[in-house]
C-alpha positions in Angstrom: -20.3 16.9 52.8 -20.9 13.2 53.3 -18.5 10.4 52.2 -21.4 9.1 49.9 -21.9 12.3 48.1 -18.1 12.8 47.6 -17.8 9.1 46.3 -20.7 9.7 44.0 -19.0 12.9 42.6 -15.8 11.0 42.0 -17.5 8.2 40.1 -19.4 10.7 38.0 -16.1 12.5 37.1 -14.6 9.1 36.3 -17.5 8.3 33.9 -17.2 11.6 32.2 -13.5 11.2 31.7 -14.1 7.8 30.4 -16.7 8.9 28.0 -14.4 11.7 26.8 -11.7 9.1 26.1 -14.0 6.9 24.2 -15.3 9.8 22.1 -11.7 10.9 21.4 -10.8 7.3 20.4 -13.8 6.9 18.2 -13.2 10.3 16.5 -9.4 9.6 15.9 -10.2 6.0 14.6 -12.9 7.3 12.3 -10.4 9.8 10.8 -8.6 8.2 7.9 -5.8 10.7 8.2 -4.9 9.8 11.7 -3.3 6.3 11.0 -2.0 7.4 7.5 1.5 8.3 8.6 2.0 5.0 10.4 0.5 2.8 7.8 2.2 4.0 4.6 5.7 4.4 3.3 7.2 7.8 3.8 6.7 10.5 1.1 9.6 12.0 -0.5 9.8 15.7 -1.7 12.9 17.3 -3.3 12.8 21.1 -3.2 15.5 22.4 -5.7 16.3 26.1 -5.9 18.0 27.4 -9.0 21.3 29.4 -8.7 20.6 30.2 -5.0 23.7 31.6 -3.2 25.3 29.4 -0.5 25.1 32.3 2.0 21.5 33.4 1.2 19.5 31.4 3.7 18.9 32.2 7.4 19.8 28.7 8.4 23.2 29.2 6.6 23.8 32.5 8.4 22.1 35.2 6.2 20.7 38.3 8.0 19.6 40.2 5.0 17.9 37.6 2.8 14.6 36.3 4.6 13.7 32.6 4.4 11.6 31.9 7.5 9.8 28.8 6.2 13.0 27.2 4.9 14.7 28.2 8.2 12.0 26.4 10.2 12.3 23.1 8.2 16.1 23.3 8.5 15.9 24.1 12.2 13.6 21.0 12.7 15.8 18.8 10.6 19.5 18.3 9.8 21.7 20.8 7.9 24.6 19.3 5.9 27.6 21.8 6.0 29.8 20.0 3.6 27.3 19.2 0.9 28.0 19.4 -2.9 26.1 19.0 -6.2 27.7 16.8 -8.9 28.0 19.9 -11.3 28.4 23.7 -11.0 25.8 24.3 -13.8 22.1 23.5 -14.0 21.5 20.7 -16.4 24.3 18.2 -15.5 23.6 18.9 -11.8 19.9 17.9 -12.3 20.9 14.9 -14.4 23.2 13.6 -11.5 20.5 14.3 -9.0 17.6 12.8 -10.6 19.5 9.6 -11.5 21.8 9.2 -8.3 24.7 8.7 -10.8 27.5 10.9 -11.9 26.2 12.3 -15.0 29.5 12.1 -16.9 28.7 8.2 -16.9 26.1 8.7 -19.5 27.5 11.8 -21.5 25.4 14.5 -19.8 28.6 16.4 -18.8 27.9 19.8 -20.3 25.1 22.2 -19.9 22.6 21.7 -22.7 22.1 24.5 -25.2 19.0 24.6 -27.4 18.0 21.2 -28.8 19.8 18.2 -27.3 19.0 14.6 -26.6 18.6 14.7 -22.9 18.8 11.7 -20.4 19.5 8.5 -22.2 16.5 6.1 -22.2 18.3 3.5 -20.4 19.1 5.7 -17.4 16.6 5.3 -14.5 15.3 8.2 -12.6 14.4 8.3 -8.8 10.8 8.8 -10.0 10.8 5.7 -12.3 12.0 3.5 -9.4 9.8 4.9 -6.7 6.8 4.6 -9.2 7.6 0.8 -9.4 7.4 0.6 -5.7 3.9 2.1 -5.6 4.6 5.7 -5.3 2.6 8.4 -7.1 5.2 10.8 -8.8 5.0 14.4 -9.9 7.4 17.0 -11.2 7.0 20.8 -11.0 8.9 23.6 -12.6 12.2 23.6 -14.6 13.0 20.4 -16.3 16.2 21.1 -18.5 16.7 17.4 -19.0 15.6 17.0 -22.6 12.7 18.1 -24.8 12.5 15.1 -27.2 9.6 12.7 -26.6 11.5 10.0 -24.7 13.2 12.6 -22.5 10.1 14.5 -21.2 9.0 14.1 -17.6 6.0 11.9 -18.3 8.4 9.5 -20.0 10.9 9.5 -17.2 8.9 8.1 -14.4 6.5 11.1 -13.5 2.8 10.5 -13.4 2.1 14.2 -13.4 4.0 17.3 -14.6 3.4 21.0 -14.5 6.3 23.2 -15.6 8.4 24.2 -18.5 11.1 22.1 -20.4 13.8 24.8 -21.0 16.5 26.1 -18.7 14.7 29.3 -17.9 11.8 31.6 -18.7 9.9 34.7 -17.4 8.2 34.6 -14.0 5.1 36.3 -15.5 2.7 34.9 -18.2 2.6 36.4 -21.7 6.3 36.2 -22.7 7.3 35.2 -26.2 7.7 31.6 -25.1 4.1 31.3 -24.0 2.8 29.5 -27.0 2.1 25.9 -27.8 5.0 23.7 -28.6 7.6 26.3 -27.2 10.1 24.8 -24.7 9.5 27.7 -22.4 5.8 27.4 -22.3 4.0 26.0 -19.3 2.8 22.4 -19.8 0.4 20.2 -17.8 1.8 16.8 -18.6 2.6 17.6 -22.2 -0.5 19.9 -23.1 0.1 23.6 -23.4 -1.4 25.6 -20.4 -0.8 29.0 -18.9 -1.0 30.5 -15.3 -1.9 33.7 -13.6 0.2 35.9 -11.2 3.8 34.9 -10.4 5.3 31.6 -11.4 6.9 30.7 -8.2 3.6 31.1 -6.4 1.9 29.2 -9.1 4.3 26.2 -8.6 3.8 26.2 -4.9 0.1 26.1 -5.4 0.3 23.3 -7.9 2.3 21.2 -5.7 -0.1 21.8 -2.8 -3.0 20.7 -4.9 -1.2 17.5 -5.9 -0.5 16.8 -2.2 -4.2 17.2 -1.3 -5.3 15.1 -4.2 -2.8 12.2 -3.6 -2.6 12.1 0.2 -4.0 8.5 0.5 -0.9 6.9 -0.9 2.9 7.6 -0.8 4.1 10.1 -3.3 7.3 11.5 -4.7 7.5 15.2 -5.6 10.4 16.8 -7.5 9.7 20.5 -7.1 12.2 22.6 -9.1 11.2 26.3 -9.5 13.4 28.5 -11.6 13.9 30.8 -8.7 16.1 32.8 -8.3 17.7 32.3 -11.7 17.6 35.1 -14.1 15.6 37.0 -15.5 15.4 39.1 -12.3 11.7 39.6 -11.9 9.7 40.0 -8.8 6.2 40.9 -7.7 5.5 44.6 -6.9 4.4 43.8 -3.4 7.6 41.7 -2.8 9.8 44.5 -4.1 8.0 47.0 -1.9 8.7 44.8 1.2 12.4 45.1 0.4 12.6 48.7 -0.7 16.0 50.2 -0.1 17.6 46.7 0.1 21.0 46.6 -1.8 19.8 43.3 -3.4 16.1 44.3 -3.7 15.1 42.0 -6.6 16.9 39.0 -5.4 15.7 39.4 -1.9 12.1 39.5 -3.3 12.5 36.6 -5.4 13.9 34.5 -2.5 11.0 35.8 -0.3 8.6 34.4 -3.0 10.5 31.1 -3.1 10.3 30.7 0.7 6.5 31.6 0.5 5.9 28.7 -1.9 7.8 26.4 0.2 5.6 27.6 3.1 2.5 26.8 1.0 3.7 23.2 0.4 4.5 22.8 4.1 1.2 24.0 5.2 -0.6 21.5 3.0 1.5 18.6 4.4 0.4 19.8 7.9 -3.3 20.0 6.9 -3.0 16.5 5.5 -1.2 15.2 8.6 1.6 14.1 6.4 4.6 16.3 7.5 6.0 14.0 10.1 6.0 11.2 7.5 7.5 13.0 4.7 11.2 13.2 3.9 12.0 16.7 2.5 15.3 17.6 0.9 16.3 21.2 0.1 19.2 22.3 -1.9 20.3 24.5 -4.8 21.3 23.0 -8.2 24.6 24.8 -8.0 26.1 27.8 -6.4 24.9 31.3 -6.8 25.4 32.9 -10.1 27.5 36.0 -10.9 24.5 37.7 -12.6 21.6 37.3 -10.0 22.9 39.3 -6.9 23.5 36.1 -5.1 26.2 35.6 -2.4 28.4 32.4 -1.9 30.5 34.0 0.8 32.7 32.8 2.5 33.3 30.5 -0.4 35.5 31.3 -3.5 34.0 31.2 -6.9 30.4 30.9 -8.2 28.2 29.0 -10.7 30.1 27.4 -13.5 33.6 26.9 -11.9 35.4 24.3 -9.9 35.8 26.4 -6.8 33.7 25.7 -3.6 31.3 28.5 -4.6 30.3 26.6 -7.8 29.3 23.4 -6.2 29.1 23.6 -2.5 25.5 24.4 -1.7 23.0 25.0 1.2 21.5 21.6 1.8 19.1 20.2 4.5 16.8 17.3 5.2 13.6 17.3 7.2 11.9 14.1 8.5 10.6 14.5 12.0 10.0 10.7 12.4 13.8 9.9 11.8 15.9 13.0 12.1 16.7 14.6 15.5 15.6 18.3 15.5 18.3 21.0 15.1 21.1 18.5 13.8 24.2 19.7 11.9 26.3 17.3 10.0 29.8 18.0 8.8 30.5 14.8 6.8 31.2 14.9 3.1 27.8 14.8 1.4 26.5 14.8 -2.2 23.3 15.5 -4.0 23.9 12.1 -5.5 23.0 10.8 -2.0 19.3 11.9 -2.4 18.4 9.0 -4.8 20.2 6.4 -2.7 18.5 7.6 0.5 15.0 7.7 -1.1 15.3 4.2 -2.4 16.7 2.9 0.8 13.8 4.6 2.8 11.3 3.1 0.5 12.8 -0.4 0.8 13.9 -0.6 -2.8 16.9 -2.7 -3.5 19.6 -1.1 -5.7 20.1 -2.1 -9.3 23.3 -4.1 -9.3 23.9 -3.6 -12.9 23.6 0.2 -12.7 25.1 1.0 -9.3 24.4 4.4 -7.7 27.1 6.7 -6.9 25.3 8.1 -3.9 25.2 6.8 -0.3 22.1 6.3 1.8 21.9 8.9 4.5 19.3 7.2 6.6 21.9 5.7 9.1 23.5 9.1 9.3 20.1 10.6 10.2 19.7 8.4 13.2 23.3 8.5 14.3 23.7 4.8 13.7 26.5 5.8 11.4 28.9 8.7 11.8 31.9 10.0 9.7 31.8 10.8 6.0 29.3 9.3 3.6 32.0 9.8 0.9 35.7 9.5 1.2 36.0 11.2 -2.2 34.0 13.1 -4.7 34.7 14.1 -8.3 33.7 16.7 -10.9 34.3 17.1 -14.6 33.0 19.4 -17.4 34.9 19.4 -20.5 38.3 21.2 -19.8 37.6 21.4 -16.1 37.9 18.7 -13.5 38.1 18.6 -9.7 38.4 16.0 -6.9 37.9 15.9 -3.2 39.6 13.5 -1.0 39.2 14.0 2.7 39.9 17.7 3.3 42.1 18.0 0.2 40.6 19.7 -3.0 42.2 19.4 -6.3 41.4 21.5 -9.4 42.6 20.8 -13.0 42.1 23.1 -16.0 43.4 22.0 -19.4 46.2 24.3 -20.8 46.2 26.2 -17.5 47.4 23.9 -14.8 46.2 22.7 -11.4 45.9 23.7 -7.8 45.8 21.8 -4.5 44.1 23.2 -1.4 43.4 21.9 2.1 39.9 23.0 2.9 40.3 22.3 6.7 42.7 25.2 7.0 41.9 27.1 3.8 38.2 27.1 2.9 39.0 30.3 0.8 41.1 28.1 -1.6 43.9 30.6 -1.6 47.1 28.7 -0.8 48.3 26.3 -3.4 49.9 23.2 -1.7 51.0 21.5 -5.0 54.8 21.9 -4.3 54.8 21.3 -0.5 52.3 18.3 -0.6 53.4 16.6 -3.7 52.4 13.1 -2.1 48.9 14.4 -1.7 48.9 15.9 -5.2 50.0 12.7 -6.8 47.5 10.5 -4.8 44.5 12.7 -5.7 45.5 13.0 -9.3 45.7 9.3 -9.6 42.2 9.0 -8.0 40.8 11.4 -10.5 42.3 9.8 -13.5 41.1 6.3 -12.3 37.6 7.6 -12.0 37.7 9.3 -15.4 38.5 5.8 -17.0 34.8 4.9 -16.1 33.2 7.8 -18.0 32.2 8.3 -21.5 32.9 11.4 -23.7 30.4 14.1 -23.4 27.5 13.7 -25.8 27.6 17.4 -26.6 29.8 20.4 -25.8 29.1 24.0 -24.8 29.9 26.8 -27.3 33.5 27.8 -27.5 32.8 31.2 -26.2 31.6 29.9 -22.8 34.6 27.6 -22.5 36.9 30.5 -23.1 35.0 32.6 -20.5 35.4 29.7 -17.9 39.0 29.2 -18.8 39.7 32.9 -18.0 37.7 32.8 -14.8 39.9 30.0 -13.5 42.9 31.8 -14.6 41.9 34.7 -12.3 40.8 32.4 -9.5 44.0 30.4 -9.7 46.0 33.7 -9.1 43.6 34.9 -6.3 42.7 37.9 -8.6 39.3 39.6 -9.2 37.6 37.9 -12.1 37.6 40.2 -15.0 35.6 38.3 -17.7 32.3 36.6 -16.7 30.2 36.4 -19.9 30.6 36.0 -23.7 29.5 39.5 -24.1 32.6 40.8 -22.1 34.7 38.3 -24.0 34.0 40.1 -27.2 35.3 43.4 -25.7 38.8 41.9 -25.2 39.2 40.6 -28.8 42.7 41.4 -30.0 44.0 42.2 -26.4 46.7 40.3 -24.5 43.9 38.3 -22.8 42.5 37.2 -26.1 45.9 35.9 -27.1 46.2 33.7 -24.0 43.1 31.7 -24.7 43.5 28.0 -25.8 42.2 27.0 -29.1 39.1 24.6 -29.4 39.8 21.2 -30.9 38.1 20.3 -34.2 36.6 17.3 -32.5 35.0 19.3 -29.9 33.8 21.9 -32.1 32.0 19.5 -34.3 30.0 18.4 -31.2 29.2 21.8 -29.9 25.6 22.8 -30.2 24.6 25.8 -32.1 27.7 25.2 -34.5 
């Protein structure tokens, strides 16, 4: 072969390569999606499970509950191993998360029962602040933050809402609450609507539709399905997948939850938005005693001040800023979600209404290490707790207190109140100082639930098996020695208890 023919072939090959590069560049530059991630503020999505067990995710060590989509997100993001919500029950926890402030500061201390006032009108939500910064905002699923006009999602910063206002409902259409005006009915914005199939799937589909329709500008999604909260209901095909499983219904409900998350993730990928979207996943509190969930190795469960009540599975996914496969052991709170979202969006904090959360952005990059919080606090009526460093303090009115060192005793079995009196005094002083900045609860839970909670803590204090877990069981001990131990409800609290 001559040198001339060889050079000619080389030149031709170079021309073809150049043409391919030009075509590729033109194709990419003509696709509006290609530059979208780089040209707009990051999207924010909160995925909030309901009463999910701490141990019931693959990324947290579960082998029997299958959550592949969540595990993939967690594996590509950062898992927080010492993360907590601000309350061990649904309503107050959500109030803290959506505002970024301890909910006790504005009276949302107890779980709402039936009609209640909801979030005070002067409390800003993450949605309202992001909306002011140009974000399109949407909420899906369980609200549980008020059903009066000024407390509904569309009045609290959300451009779009699809879900129900109450604390729970059936996963299938056609229940007693599926009628116009009922707080369990499905609403699109504030108009009655319904759905087909299984509610968790419908919530995933609705969120995906919103992403597709609003992909050209930054958005904030608060996605809060009621899974796996009771009632224990699952699709037949999902139940069949887990036939013979000792927690069959729960496993099927968690599988559906994960499937819905996968639908949302798939839409983000199709819209080329996944890399530029900050996703938080967590549960609103620990697993409940009545939904087959597991909080192992933690002690306690939903509704009490032990770790199983408020330490939750928690991760963040943001490929543009978070190193893949990270694990972070610093003391973290759901209150940090609001501060992080606002920081990431370039929104300055309201100096008159300071947030209790800390931005996690510098912790994502490794620019900052250590603990986002030196201390955290909890309170619900008669129960209070505090965490300073590795020490955990629990105080129950008319029962006493306990002090634990979680570094050496994550099981919360060994009370150190006597041997570590200096630590006890310091953490007690800090809790009482924090309480001075709170207001009294706007409402209280019914007395039977307070009595149940008191008995639960009595057993947990003494490292005993919990005997009474519900008001129904409470009625069965009436007149027994357990009944005689219960503290009486004060007249002031009784007058502010709902349903009274």
